[in-house]
C-alpha positions, 0 to 999 in steps of 0.5 A: 861656782856660778858667776852671775848672782843677779840671774841665779835664784837663791835655791839654785845657788844653794843647790850648786854649793850643796847647802840647805836653803834654810842656811841662807836665812839663818843668822847665828844667835846666842850672843848677849846684847853686850857681846853684840855691842862689843862685836860691832865695835870690834868689827869697826876697829878691825876694819880700820886696823886689821893688824890688831889681834886680841891683845891690842883689841882688848886694850883698845876697847878698854881705853876708847870704849871704857869697858871692862873686858878680858882678853879671853872674851875678846879672843872668843868673839873675834874667833866667832867673827872670823877675825885674825890679825893680818901679819906673818906668823911662825909655823904658818905652814903647819896645819892644825888637827883635821885641817887640810892644807892646799898647795900655794899655787901663785908663787912667781905667777903673773896675773895677766887675764881675767878668770885666771885667779879668783879670790874668796873670803868670808866677813862678818856683817852686823844686824840690829839684833844679831849678825850674819856672814857674807862670802864673796868671790872676786876675779883677782885681775879685774877686781870684779865680784863674780858671786856673793851670798849671805851664808857660810858652810864648811862644805864650800871647799868640798864643792869647789874640789868636786868641780875641779877648781884648784884651791891655793892656800896662803903659804909662809909670808903670803898674808897679803895675797887676799888684800884685794878682797880685804879692801873690798870688805873695807869699802863695803863696810865704810860705804854701805854697812856702817851707814845703815842699820840693817834690822834683818837679813832681807835688808842687809841682802838688799843693801849689799846687792845694790852696793855690789852693783855700784862697785862692779859697774859704776865705781871707778878704780884708780888701780884700774886706770879709773875704769870699773871692774865690770869694764875690765872683766868684760874686755878680758883684761887691762888695755 
């Protein structure tokens, strides 16, 4: 995975990940206006309460948004959005049919330098008349966002494997291993996405690009002793 989003063309990023360039400009369609409205509410509430599953989310929508919805519908929309309650679940280590399990590589491993561990995740980004997905790769030690794109593909992990990049999958009880990138999504949405009304993918791309630049280079982090991710990443670690 190339790390510098600003200097790599969209075409080159797609080539590196083995994706068709058209995927970058594709926003999933087919949801009704009512479902899109529900998804906006779900996204905002889930960002604030990531431990809400479909039961609690349905109850919240009924009480606070006064909509008559059933759990089956909300569960389907949350699945489309890639949302799942964040908490340990029984039989977490048992794979679903056709699902490859990667070994957990981080047990008792101290994270002491940059480029030792990268974390990646995908999140839902709302648009005025639809939605898209945002994927980002973060350096765990410095919190520096190495790369991001507005697309998703099941071929992503296959490309990582082809390039010899080790993949660590959360093991039993490791539901908070991705907490840093979850915090990234929360900050992005509260400080950028929810304050804007992206009409199309190009506007979303521009706004998110500006925010990631701010996050990496100008936004001090308390956990980094009020320094920026870029400063820590460029120096190779905390000092």
